[in-house]
C-alpha positions, 0 to 999 in steps of 0.5 A: 500500500503506497501513500500518495503525496496528497494523503501525506499532505492531508495528514500534515494538515491534520497534525498542524490543526490539532497542534493549533487546537492544543496550543489554544487550549493550553493558552486558555488553561494558563490564563485561567490559572493566572486569573484564579480559574474564575473564567469557568 
């Protein structure tokens, strides 16, 4: 089973999107800690 360049590109895009989502969640979590978790 040979992977096509297009499929590889889709995989990379998914990894980048997941990394962005995780990064935003960590940023929000850090802000919540700084604000004493009052934003929940």
